[in-house]
PyMOL commands that place a pseudoatom at each C-alpha (Angstrom):
pseudoatom trace, name=CA, resn=MET, resi=1, chain=A, elem=C, hetatm=0, pos=[157.007, 116.961, 90.743]
pseudoatom trace, name=CA, resn=ALA, resi=2, chain=A, elem=C, hetatm=0, pos=[153.481, 116.396, 89.750]
pseudoatom trace, name=CA, resn=ASP, resi=3, chain=A, elem=C, hetatm=0, pos=[152.038, 119.107, 87.556]
pseudoatom trace, name=CA, resn=LEU, resi=4, chain=A, elem=C, hetatm=0, pos=[150.109, 121.503, 90.079]
pseudoatom trace, name=CA, resn=SER, resi=5, chain=A, elem=C, hetatm=0, pos=[148.041, 122.982, 87.676]
pseudoatom trace, name=CA, resn=GLU, resi=6, chain=A, elem=C, hetatm=0, pos=[146.745, 119.849, 86.634]
pseudoatom trace, name=CA, resn=LEU, resi=7, chain=A, elem=C, hetatm=0, pos=[145.721, 118.989, 90.285]
pseudoatom trace, name=CA, resn=ALA, resi=8, chain=A, elem=C, hetatm=0, pos=[143.954, 122.040, 90.678]
pseudoatom trace, name=CA, resn=ARG, resi=9, chain=A, elem=C, hetatm=0, pos=[142.221, 121.852, 87.167]
pseudoatom trace, name=CA, resn=LEU, resi=10, chain=A, elem=C, hetatm=0, pos=[140.820, 117.851, 88.322]
pseudoatom trace, name=CA, resn=GLY, resi=11, chain=A, elem=C, hetatm=0, pos=[139.781, 119.947, 91.618]
pseudoatom trace, name=CA, resn=THR, resi=12, chain=A, elem=C, hetatm=0, pos=[138.941, 118.706, 95.336]
pseudoatom trace, name=CA, resn=ALA, resi=13, chain=A, elem=C, hetatm=0, pos=[136.489, 116.209, 94.858]
pseudoatom trace, name=CA, resn=THR, resi=14, chain=A, elem=C, hetatm=0, pos=[138.286, 114.452, 92.436]
pseudoatom trace, name=CA, resn=VAL, resi=15, chain=A, elem=C, hetatm=0, pos=[141.423, 114.208, 94.209]
pseudoatom trace, name=CA, resn=TYR, resi=16, chain=A, elem=C, hetatm=0, pos=[139.645, 113.210, 97.738]
pseudoatom trace, name=CA, resn=GLU, resi=17, chain=A, elem=C, hetatm=0, pos=[138.154, 110.358, 95.907]
pseudoatom trace, name=CA, resn=ALA, resi=18, chain=A, elem=C, hetatm=0, pos=[140.726, 109.031, 93.954]
pseudoatom trace, name=CA, resn=ARG, resi=19, chain=A, elem=C, hetatm=0, pos=[143.052, 108.752, 96.690]
pseudoatom trace, name=CA, resn=GLY, resi=20, chain=A, elem=C, hetatm=0, pos=[140.528, 106.685, 98.597]
pseudoatom trace, name=CA, resn=ARG, resi=21, chain=A, elem=C, hetatm=0, pos=[138.951, 109.542, 100.395]
pseudoatom trace, name=CA, resn=ARG, resi=22, chain=A, elem=C, hetatm=0, pos=[141.739, 110.550, 102.358]
pseudoatom trace, name=CA, resn=GLY, resi=23, chain=A, elem=C, hetatm=0, pos=[143.209, 114.389, 103.376]
pseudoatom trace, name=CA, resn=LEU, resi=24, chain=A, elem=C, hetatm=0, pos=[139.618, 115.962, 103.517]
pseudoatom trace, name=CA, resn=ILE, resi=25, chain=A, elem=C, hetatm=0, pos=[139.357, 119.132, 104.782]
pseudoatom trace, name=CA, resn=ASP, resi=26, chain=A, elem=C, hetatm=0, pos=[136.032, 118.592, 106.580]
pseudoatom trace, name=CA, resn=ALA, resi=27, chain=A, elem=C, hetatm=0, pos=[135.478, 122.001, 107.558]
pseudoatom trace, name=CA, resn=GLU, resi=28, chain=A, elem=C, hetatm=0, pos=[133.042, 124.563, 106.108]
pseudoatom trace, name=CA, resn=LEU, resi=29, chain=A, elem=C, hetatm=0, pos=[135.162, 126.791, 104.627]
pseudoatom trace, name=CA, resn=VAL, resi=30, chain=A, elem=C, hetatm=0, pos=[134.124, 130.345, 103.183]
pseudoatom trace, name=CA, resn=GLN, resi=31, chain=A, elem=C, hetatm=0, pos=[135.881, 131.093, 99.533]
pseudoatom trace, name=CA, resn=LEU, resi=32, chain=A, elem=C, hetatm=0, pos=[135.971, 134.600, 99.229]
pseudoatom trace, name=CA, resn=THR, resi=33, chain=A, elem=C, hetatm=0, pos=[136.980, 134.593, 95.573]
pseudoatom trace, name=CA, resn=PRO, resi=34, chain=A, elem=C, hetatm=0, pos=[134.168, 132.616, 93.768]
pseudoatom trace, name=CA, resn=GLY, resi=35, chain=A, elem=C, hetatm=0, pos=[135.682, 130.865, 90.835]
pseudoatom trace, name=CA, resn=SER, resi=36, chain=A, elem=C, hetatm=0, pos=[139.019, 130.436, 92.262]
pseudoatom trace, name=CA, resn=ARG, resi=37, chain=A, elem=C, hetatm=0, pos=[141.159, 127.165, 92.404]
pseudoatom trace, name=CA, resn=VAL, resi=38, chain=A, elem=C, hetatm=0, pos=[144.319, 126.276, 93.469]
pseudoatom trace, name=CA, resn=ALA, resi=39, chain=A, elem=C, hetatm=0, pos=[147.315, 123.356, 94.264]
pseudoatom trace, name=CA, resn=ALA, resi=40, chain=A, elem=C, hetatm=0, pos=[150.581, 124.652, 96.170]
pseudoatom trace, name=CA, resn=PRO, resi=41, chain=A, elem=C, hetatm=0, pos=[152.693, 123.736, 98.564]
pseudoatom trace, name=CA, resn=ALA, resi=42, chain=A, elem=C, hetatm=0, pos=[151.736, 124.717, 102.104]
pseudoatom trace, name=CA, resn=ARG, resi=43, chain=A, elem=C, hetatm=0, pos=[153.580, 126.969, 104.362]
pseudoatom trace, name=CA, resn=THR, resi=44, chain=A, elem=C, hetatm=0, pos=[152.103, 126.192, 107.737]
pseudoatom trace, name=CA, resn=VAL, resi=45, chain=A, elem=C, hetatm=0, pos=[152.350, 128.412, 111.279]
pseudoatom trace, name=CA, resn=LEU, resi=46, chain=A, elem=C, hetatm=0, pos=[150.564, 127.546, 114.356]
pseudoatom trace, name=CA, resn=CYS, resi=47, chain=A, elem=C, hetatm=0, pos=[149.753, 130.679, 115.876]
pseudoatom trace, name=CA, resn=ALA, resi=48, chain=A, elem=C, hetatm=0, pos=[149.353, 130.980, 119.687]
pseudoatom trace, name=CA, resn=GLN, resi=49, chain=A, elem=C, hetatm=0, pos=[145.534, 131.099, 120.645]
pseudoatom trace, name=CA, resn=ASP, resi=50, chain=A, elem=C, hetatm=0, pos=[143.611, 133.846, 119.471]
pseudoatom trace, name=CA, resn=ASP, resi=51, chain=A, elem=C, hetatm=0, pos=[146.978, 135.578, 118.911]
pseudoatom trace, name=CA, resn=ASN, resi=52, chain=A, elem=C, hetatm=0, pos=[148.332, 136.603, 114.839]
pseudoatom trace, name=CA, resn=ARG, resi=53, chain=A, elem=C, hetatm=0, pos=[152.060, 137.549, 115.918]
pseudoatom trace, name=CA, resn=GLY, resi=54, chain=A, elem=C, hetatm=0, pos=[153.181, 134.381, 113.978]
pseudoatom trace, name=CA, resn=VAL, resi=55, chain=A, elem=C, hetatm=0, pos=[151.317, 135.331, 110.876]
pseudoatom trace, name=CA, resn=HIS, resi=56, chain=A, elem=C, hetatm=0, pos=[153.904, 138.493, 111.088]
pseudoatom trace, name=CA, resn=GLU, resi=57, chain=A, elem=C, hetatm=0, pos=[156.842, 135.903, 110.658]
pseudoatom trace, name=CA, resn=LEU, resi=58, chain=A, elem=C, hetatm=0, pos=[155.280, 133.859, 108.229]
pseudoatom trace, name=CA, resn=CYS, resi=59, chain=A, elem=C, hetatm=0, pos=[155.083, 136.722, 106.115]
pseudoatom trace, name=CA, resn=ALA, resi=60, chain=A, elem=C, hetatm=0, pos=[159.246, 136.819, 106.447]
pseudoatom trace, name=CA, resn=ARG, resi=61, chain=A, elem=C, hetatm=0, pos=[159.254, 133.633, 105.487]
pseudoatom trace, name=CA, resn=ILE, resi=62, chain=A, elem=C, hetatm=0, pos=[156.983, 132.464, 102.930]
pseudoatom trace, name=CA, resn=GLN, resi=63, chain=A, elem=C, hetatm=0, pos=[158.346, 131.445, 99.415]
pseudoatom trace, name=CA, resn=PRO, resi=64, chain=A, elem=C, hetatm=0, pos=[156.757, 132.253, 96.060]
pseudoatom trace, name=CA, resn=GLY, resi=65, chain=A, elem=C, hetatm=0, pos=[154.435, 129.946, 95.071]
pseudoatom trace, name=CA, resn=GLU, resi=66, chain=A, elem=C, hetatm=0, pos=[153.006, 128.564, 98.208]
pseudoatom trace, name=CA, resn=ILE, resi=67, chain=A, elem=C, hetatm=0, pos=[149.760, 128.608, 100.013]
pseudoatom trace, name=CA, resn=ALA, resi=68, chain=A, elem=C, hetatm=0, pos=[149.781, 130.394, 103.399]
pseudoatom trace, name=CA, resn=VAL, resi=69, chain=A, elem=C, hetatm=0, pos=[148.132, 128.101, 105.875]
pseudoatom trace, name=CA, resn=LEU, resi=70, chain=A, elem=C, hetatm=0, pos=[147.050, 129.661, 109.061]
pseudoatom trace, name=CA, resn=ALA, resi=71, chain=A, elem=C, hetatm=0, pos=[145.821, 128.137, 112.310]
pseudoatom trace, name=CA, resn=MET, resi=72, chain=A, elem=C, hetatm=0, pos=[145.386, 128.323, 115.919]
pseudoatom trace, name=CA, resn=PRO, resi=73, chain=A, elem=C, hetatm=0, pos=[145.010, 125.471, 118.940]
pseudoatom trace, name=CA, resn=GLU, resi=74, chain=A, elem=C, hetatm=0, pos=[141.599, 126.010, 118.701]
pseudoatom trace, name=CA, resn=ALA, resi=75, chain=A, elem=C, hetatm=0, pos=[140.005, 127.172, 115.733]
pseudoatom trace, name=CA, resn=ARG, resi=76, chain=A, elem=C, hetatm=0, pos=[137.944, 130.040, 116.862]
pseudoatom trace, name=CA, resn=PRO, resi=77, chain=A, elem=C, hetatm=0, pos=[136.200, 133.597, 114.433]
pseudoatom trace, name=CA, resn=VAL, resi=78, chain=A, elem=C, hetatm=0, pos=[139.061, 135.669, 115.382]
pseudoatom trace, name=CA, resn=ALA, resi=79, chain=A, elem=C, hetatm=0, pos=[141.129, 137.842, 112.302]
pseudoatom trace, name=CA, resn=LEU, resi=80, chain=A, elem=C, hetatm=0, pos=[144.151, 136.130, 111.914]
pseudoatom trace, name=CA, resn=ILE, resi=81, chain=A, elem=C, hetatm=0, pos=[144.466, 138.144, 108.935]
pseudoatom trace, name=CA, resn=GLY, resi=82, chain=A, elem=C, hetatm=0, pos=[143.397, 141.492, 107.036]
pseudoatom trace, name=CA, resn=ASP, resi=83, chain=A, elem=C, hetatm=0, pos=[144.518, 143.402, 104.297]
pseudoatom trace, name=CA, resn=LEU, resi=84, chain=A, elem=C, hetatm=0, pos=[147.485, 144.601, 105.762]
pseudoatom trace, name=CA, resn=LEU, resi=85, chain=A, elem=C, hetatm=0, pos=[148.914, 140.944, 106.329]
pseudoatom trace, name=CA, resn=VAL, resi=86, chain=A, elem=C, hetatm=0, pos=[148.035, 139.871, 102.937]
pseudoatom trace, name=CA, resn=THR, resi=87, chain=A, elem=C, hetatm=0, pos=[149.331, 143.017, 101.364]
pseudoatom trace, name=CA, resn=GLN, resi=88, chain=A, elem=C, hetatm=0, pos=[152.795, 141.123, 102.706]
pseudoatom trace, name=CA, resn=LEU, resi=89, chain=A, elem=C, hetatm=0, pos=[151.751, 138.035, 101.301]
pseudoatom trace, name=CA, resn=ARG, resi=90, chain=A, elem=C, hetatm=0, pos=[150.919, 138.798, 98.138]
pseudoatom trace, name=CA, resn=ARG, resi=91, chain=A, elem=C, hetatm=0, pos=[154.030, 140.819, 97.628]
pseudoatom trace, name=CA, resn=ALA, resi=92, chain=A, elem=C, hetatm=0, pos=[155.832, 137.782, 98.992]
pseudoatom trace, name=CA, resn=GLY, resi=93, chain=A, elem=C, hetatm=0, pos=[154.417, 135.335, 96.061]
pseudoatom trace, name=CA, resn=ALA, resi=94, chain=A, elem=C, hetatm=0, pos=[151.998, 133.737, 98.132]
pseudoatom trace, name=CA, resn=VAL, resi=95, chain=A, elem=C, hetatm=0, pos=[149.176, 132.258, 95.619]
pseudoatom trace, name=CA, resn=ALA, resi=96, chain=A, elem=C, hetatm=0, pos=[146.934, 131.770, 97.969]
pseudoatom trace, name=CA, resn=ILE, resi=97, chain=A, elem=C, hetatm=0, pos=[145.670, 131.190, 101.958]
pseudoatom trace, name=CA, resn=LEU, resi=98, chain=A, elem=C, hetatm=0, pos=[143.929, 129.157, 103.689]
pseudoatom trace, name=CA, resn=ALA, resi=99, chain=A, elem=C, hetatm=0, pos=[142.541, 130.194, 107.084]
pseudoatom trace, name=CA, resn=ASP, resi=100, chain=A, elem=C, hetatm=0, pos=[141.235, 127.982, 109.963]
pseudoatom trace, name=CA, resn=SER, resi=101, chain=A, elem=C, hetatm=0, pos=[140.176, 131.232, 111.966]
pseudoatom trace, name=CA, resn=SER, resi=102, chain=A, elem=C, hetatm=0, pos=[138.528, 134.620, 110.468]
pseudoatom trace, name=CA, resn=VAL, resi=103, chain=A, elem=C, hetatm=0, pos=[139.456, 137.149, 108.745]
pseudoatom trace, name=CA, resn=ARG, resi=104, chain=A, elem=C, hetatm=0, pos=[138.294, 140.800, 107.737]
pseudoatom trace, name=CA, resn=ASP, resi=105, chain=A, elem=C, hetatm=0, pos=[138.732, 143.431, 105.211]
pseudoatom trace, name=CA, resn=VAL, resi=106, chain=A, elem=C, hetatm=0, pos=[136.718, 141.358, 103.119]
pseudoatom trace, name=CA, resn=GLU, resi=107, chain=A, elem=C, hetatm=0, pos=[135.923, 143.842, 100.493]
pseudoatom trace, name=CA, resn=GLU, resi=108, chain=A, elem=C, hetatm=0, pos=[139.465, 144.879, 100.206]
pseudoatom trace, name=CA, resn=LEU, resi=109, chain=A, elem=C, hetatm=0, pos=[140.775, 141.403, 100.140]
pseudoatom trace, name=CA, resn=ARG, resi=110, chain=A, elem=C, hetatm=0, pos=[138.589, 140.288, 97.551]
pseudoatom trace, name=CA, resn=ASP, resi=111, chain=A, elem=C, hetatm=0, pos=[140.050, 143.372, 95.142]
pseudoatom trace, name=CA, resn=MET, resi=112, chain=A, elem=C, hetatm=0, pos=[143.196, 142.444, 95.995]
pseudoatom trace, name=CA, resn=GLY, resi=113, chain=A, elem=C, hetatm=0, pos=[143.067, 139.414, 93.658]
pseudoatom trace, name=CA, resn=ILE, resi=114, chain=A, elem=C, hetatm=0, pos=[144.450, 136.322, 96.121]
pseudoatom trace, name=CA, resn=PRO, resi=115, chain=A, elem=C, hetatm=0, pos=[142.055, 133.351, 96.766]
pseudoatom trace, name=CA, resn=ILE, resi=116, chain=A, elem=C, hetatm=0, pos=[141.524, 133.018, 99.928]
pseudoatom trace, name=CA, resn=TRP, resi=117, chain=A, elem=C, hetatm=0, pos=[139.680, 130.353, 102.011]
pseudoatom trace, name=CA, resn=THR, resi=118, chain=A, elem=C, hetatm=0, pos=[138.260, 131.091, 105.515]
pseudoatom trace, name=CA, resn=ARG, resi=119, chain=A, elem=C, hetatm=0, pos=[136.144, 129.671, 108.508]
pseudoatom trace, name=CA, resn=TRP, resi=120, chain=A, elem=C, hetatm=0, pos=[134.917, 132.217, 109.578]
pseudoatom trace, name=CA, resn=VAL, resi=121, chain=A, elem=C, hetatm=0, pos=[134.637, 136.525, 108.310]
pseudoatom trace, name=CA, resn=ARG, resi=122, chain=A, elem=C, hetatm=0, pos=[134.354, 138.346, 111.662]
pseudoatom trace, name=CA, resn=ALA, resi=123, chain=A, elem=C, hetatm=0, pos=[136.050, 141.629, 112.673]
pseudoatom trace, name=CA, resn=ARG, resi=124, chain=A, elem=C, hetatm=0, pos=[137.186, 140.559, 115.816]
pseudoatom trace, name=CA, resn=GLY, resi=125, chain=A, elem=C, hetatm=0, pos=[141.161, 141.291, 115.929]
pseudoatom trace, name=CA, resn=ALA, resi=126, chain=A, elem=C, hetatm=0, pos=[143.562, 139.219, 117.238]
pseudoatom trace, name=CA, resn=GLY, resi=127, chain=A, elem=C, hetatm=0, pos=[146.277, 139.759, 119.702]
pseudoatom trace, name=CA, resn=LYS, resi=128, chain=A, elem=C, hetatm=0, pos=[150.311, 140.025, 118.816]
pseudoatom trace, name=CA, resn=GLU, resi=129, chain=A, elem=C, hetatm=0, pos=[151.927, 138.827, 122.424]
pseudoatom trace, name=CA, resn=THR, resi=130, chain=A, elem=C, hetatm=0, pos=[153.226, 135.467, 121.702]
pseudoatom trace, name=CA, resn=ARG, resi=131, chain=A, elem=C, hetatm=0, pos=[155.275, 133.667, 118.980]
pseudoatom trace, name=CA, resn=GLY, resi=132, chain=A, elem=C, hetatm=0, pos=[153.853, 131.215, 116.531]
pseudoatom trace, name=CA, resn=GLU, resi=133, chain=A, elem=C, hetatm=0, pos=[155.651, 128.327, 115.190]
pseudoatom trace, name=CA, resn=VAL, resi=134, chain=A, elem=C, hetatm=0, pos=[156.254, 128.620, 111.640]
pseudoatom trace, name=CA, resn=ASP, resi=135, chain=A, elem=C, hetatm=0, pos=[156.389, 125.114, 109.613]
pseudoatom trace, name=CA, resn=ALA, resi=136, chain=A, elem=C, hetatm=0, pos=[154.856, 123.495, 112.521]
pseudoatom trace, name=CA, resn=GLU, resi=137, chain=A, elem=C, hetatm=0, pos=[152.239, 120.674, 111.288]
pseudoatom trace, name=CA, resn=VAL, resi=138, chain=A, elem=C, hetatm=0, pos=[148.616, 121.918, 111.653]
pseudoatom trace, name=CA, resn=THR, resi=139, chain=A, elem=C, hetatm=0, pos=[145.599, 120.163, 111.653]
pseudoatom trace, name=CA, resn=ILE, resi=140, chain=A, elem=C, hetatm=0, pos=[142.647, 121.582, 109.831]
pseudoatom trace, name=CA, resn=GLY, resi=141, chain=A, elem=C, hetatm=0, pos=[139.084, 119.710, 109.504]
pseudoatom trace, name=CA, resn=GLY, resi=142, chain=A, elem=C, hetatm=0, pos=[140.651, 116.862, 110.621]
pseudoatom trace, name=CA, resn=ALA, resi=143, chain=A, elem=C, hetatm=0, pos=[143.610, 116.962, 108.262]
pseudoatom trace, name=CA, resn=PRO, resi=144, chain=A, elem=C, hetatm=0, pos=[147.117, 117.370, 109.246]
pseudoatom trace, name=CA, resn=ILE, resi=145, chain=A, elem=C, hetatm=0, pos=[149.118, 120.035, 106.811]
pseudoatom trace, name=CA, resn=ASN, resi=146, chain=A, elem=C, hetatm=0, pos=[153.038, 120.299, 107.194]
pseudoatom trace, name=CA, resn=SER, resi=147, chain=A, elem=C, hetatm=0, pos=[154.387, 122.780, 105.277]
pseudoatom trace, name=CA, resn=GLY, resi=148, chain=A, elem=C, hetatm=0, pos=[155.667, 121.498, 101.538]
pseudoatom trace, name=CA, resn=ASP, resi=149, chain=A, elem=C, hetatm=0, pos=[152.277, 119.183, 101.310]
pseudoatom trace, name=CA, resn=ILE, resi=150, chain=A, elem=C, hetatm=0, pos=[149.980, 120.229, 98.360]
pseudoatom trace, name=CA, resn=VAL, resi=151, chain=A, elem=C, hetatm=0, pos=[147.004, 121.518, 99.118]
pseudoatom trace, name=CA, resn=VAL, resi=152, chain=A, elem=C, hetatm=0, pos=[144.132, 121.825, 96.815]
pseudoatom trace, name=CA, resn=LEU, resi=153, chain=A, elem=C, hetatm=0, pos=[141.448, 124.499, 97.027]
pseudoatom trace, name=CA, resn=ASP, resi=154, chain=A, elem=C, hetatm=0, pos=[138.563, 125.301, 95.306]
pseudoatom trace, name=CA, resn=ALA, resi=155, chain=A, elem=C, hetatm=0, pos=[134.419, 125.690, 95.415]
pseudoatom trace, name=CA, resn=ASP, resi=156, chain=A, elem=C, hetatm=0, pos=[133.878, 121.984, 96.998]
pseudoatom trace, name=CA, resn=GLY, resi=157, chain=A, elem=C, hetatm=0, pos=[136.172, 123.273, 100.025]
pseudoatom trace, name=CA, resn=GLY, resi=158, chain=A, elem=C, hetatm=0, pos=[140.049, 121.557, 100.313]
pseudoatom trace, name=CA, resn=VAL, resi=159, chain=A, elem=C, hetatm=0, pos=[141.750, 118.574, 100.379]
pseudoatom trace, name=CA, resn=VAL, resi=160, chain=A, elem=C, hetatm=0, pos=[145.849, 117.748, 101.310]
pseudoatom trace, name=CA, resn=VAL, resi=161, chain=A, elem=C, hetatm=0, pos=[148.461, 115.441, 99.603]
pseudoatom trace, name=CA, resn=PRO, resi=162, chain=A, elem=C, hetatm=0, pos=[151.468, 114.651, 101.088]
pseudoatom trace, name=CA, resn=ALA, resi=163, chain=A, elem=C, hetatm=0, pos=[154.528, 116.044, 99.271]
pseudoatom trace, name=CA, resn=ALA, resi=164, chain=A, elem=C, hetatm=0, pos=[155.565, 112.685, 98.637]
pseudoatom trace, name=CA, resn=ASP, resi=165, chain=A, elem=C, hetatm=0, pos=[152.721, 111.374, 97.028]
pseudoatom trace, name=CA, resn=ALA, resi=166, chain=A, elem=C, hetatm=0, pos=[151.824, 114.135, 94.620]
pseudoatom trace, name=CA, resn=ASP, resi=167, chain=A, elem=C, hetatm=0, pos=[152.922, 112.296, 91.530]
pseudoatom trace, name=CA, resn=LEU, resi=168, chain=A, elem=C, hetatm=0, pos=[150.811, 109.329, 92.371]
pseudoatom trace, name=CA, resn=ALA, resi=169, chain=A, elem=C, hetatm=0, pos=[147.792, 111.722, 93.132]
pseudoatom trace, name=CA, resn=LEU, resi=170, chain=A, elem=C, hetatm=0, pos=[147.596, 113.012, 89.770]
pseudoatom trace, name=CA, resn=GLU, resi=171, chain=A, elem=C, hetatm=0, pos=[148.240, 109.793, 88.599]
pseudoatom trace, name=CA, resn=GLN, resi=172, chain=A, elem=C, hetatm=0, pos=[144.917, 108.555, 90.660]
pseudoatom trace, name=CA, resn=SER, resi=173, chain=A, elem=C, hetatm=0, pos=[143.035, 111.826, 89.723]
pseudoatom trace, name=CA, resn=LEU, resi=174, chain=A, elem=C, hetatm=0, pos=[143.589, 111.805, 85.980]
pseudoatom trace, name=CA, resn=ALA, resi=175, chain=A, elem=C, hetatm=0, pos=[142.143, 107.936, 86.024]
pseudoatom trace, name=CA, resn=ARG, resi=176, chain=A, elem=C, hetatm=0, pos=[139.149, 108.958, 87.905]
pseudoatom trace, name=CA, resn=GLU, resi=177, chain=A, elem=C, hetatm=0, pos=[138.509, 111.798, 85.753]
pseudoatom trace, name=CA, resn=GLN, resi=178, chain=A, elem=C, hetatm=0, pos=[138.567, 109.311, 82.876]
pseudoatom trace, name=CA, resn=LYS, resi=179, chain=A, elem=C, hetatm=0, pos=[136.311, 106.625, 84.290]
pseudoatom trace, name=CA, resn=GLU, resi=180, chain=A, elem=C, hetatm=0, pos=[133.934, 109.863, 84.823]
pseudoatom trace, name=CA, resn=SER, resi=181, chain=A, elem=C, hetatm=0, pos=[134.138, 110.899, 81.603]
pseudoatom trace, name=CA, resn=VAL, resi=182, chain=A, elem=C, hetatm=0, pos=[132.983, 107.179, 80.332]
pseudoatom trace, name=CA, resn=LEU, resi=183, chain=A, elem=C, hetatm=0, pos=[129.995, 107.101, 82.668]
pseudoatom trace, name=CA, resn=ARG, resi=184, chain=A, elem=C, hetatm=0, pos=[129.137, 110.230, 82.062]
pseudoatom trace, name=CA, resn=LYS, resi=185, chain=A, elem=C, hetatm=0, pos=[128.514, 109.536, 78.651]
pseudoatom trace, name=CA, resn=ARG, resi=186, chain=A, elem=C, hetatm=0, pos=[126.557, 106.282, 79.838]
pseudoatom trace, name=CA, resn=TRP, resi=187, chain=A, elem=C, hetatm=0, pos=[124.293, 108.416, 81.573]
pseudoatom trace, name=CA, resn=ARG, resi=188, chain=A, elem=C, hetatm=0, pos=[124.030, 111.158, 79.057]
pseudoatom trace, name=CA, resn=SER, resi=189, chain=A, elem=C, hetatm=0, pos=[122.691, 108.191, 76.358]
pseudoatom trace, name=CA, resn=GLY, resi=190, chain=A, elem=C, hetatm=0, pos=[120.009, 107.459, 78.932]
pseudoatom trace, name=CA, resn=GLU, resi=191, chain=A, elem=C, hetatm=0, pos=[121.587, 104.531, 80.861]
pseudoatom trace, name=CA, resn=LEU, resi=192, chain=A, elem=C, hetatm=0, pos=[121.134, 104.423, 84.814]
pseudoatom trace, name=CA, resn=SER, resi=193, chain=A, elem=C, hetatm=0, pos=[123.365, 103.873, 87.421]
pseudoatom trace, name=CA, resn=TYR, resi=194, chain=A, elem=C, hetatm=0, pos=[120.429, 102.343, 89.270]
pseudoatom trace, name=CA, resn=ASP, resi=195, chain=A, elem=C, hetatm=0, pos=[120.648, 99.714, 86.823]
pseudoatom trace, name=CA, resn=ALA, resi=196, chain=A, elem=C, hetatm=0, pos=[124.904, 99.634, 86.211]
pseudoatom trace, name=CA, resn=TYR, resi=197, chain=A, elem=C, hetatm=0, pos=[125.259, 99.220, 89.521]
pseudoatom trace, name=CA, resn=GLY, resi=198, chain=A, elem=C, hetatm=0, pos=[123.171, 96.592, 90.080]
pseudoatom trace, name=CA, resn=PHE, resi=199, chain=A, elem=C, hetatm=0, pos=[120.793, 98.295, 92.265]
pseudoatom trace, name=CA, resn=ARG, resi=200, chain=A, elem=C, hetatm=0, pos=[117.335, 97.701, 90.794]
pseudoatom trace, name=CA, resn=ALA, resi=201, chain=A, elem=C, hetatm=0, pos=[118.309, 93.917, 90.709]
pseudoatom trace, name=CA, resn=GLN, resi=202, chain=A, elem=C, hetatm=0, pos=[119.161, 93.856, 94.637]
pseudoatom trace, name=CA, resn=ASP, resi=203, chain=A, elem=C, hetatm=0, pos=[116.125, 95.792, 95.299]
pseudoatom trace, name=CA, resn=GLU, resi=204, chain=A, elem=C, hetatm=0, pos=[113.580, 93.910, 93.580]
pseudoatom trace, name=CA, resn=GLY, resi=205, chain=A, elem=C, hetatm=0, pos=[115.060, 90.624, 94.745]
pseudoatom trace, name=CA, resn=GLU, resi=206, chain=A, elem=C, hetatm=0, pos=[114.604, 92.104, 97.933]
pseudoatom trace, name=CA, resn=ASN, resi=207, chain=A, elem=C, hetatm=0, pos=[110.723, 92.226, 97.372]
for i in range(1, 207): cmd.bond("trace and resi %d" % i, "trace and resi %d" % (i + 1))
show_as sticks, trace
zoom trace
């Protein structure tokens, strides 16, 4: 298995670009704890619409080291989670939470120290009438996520790597990091990407 701490260090943008721009969670996410970053396997739950009963079941099934990934058929600013449910997930060993919904009790959540990414912050509560589906495939920001897939989250948002591709994704991302390091040295020395990529020659050739 790939070194997930290295994927977290490399970050969303590098992993996304290195994989041919695949797996992007193309949604505006609120990062509740600035500076947090994580890469870990997902444990998903597809809740019934505007209902968080499925999150209660997820709390009983999540394993240490996993990211709790919460979704509904339609993303809406309904709080699927607050401090009481997060207390259970944290106790169970969840390393982060990704909510395609809103969360509430934000000040308390920040004090709890578990990284959380959410679509919205709203106090509007969810029902508890309908069982959700733990380990269902969910789609957030156009990216399908299955339990076991690796989710990378940081200040740039998130990207999903299928579990079977984790080793290759790390290899590709390290190669991209090295390539960017070389380019950074060139730009710091005064070279311009406008020239290095041939854009100046193309543009001036059109005049």
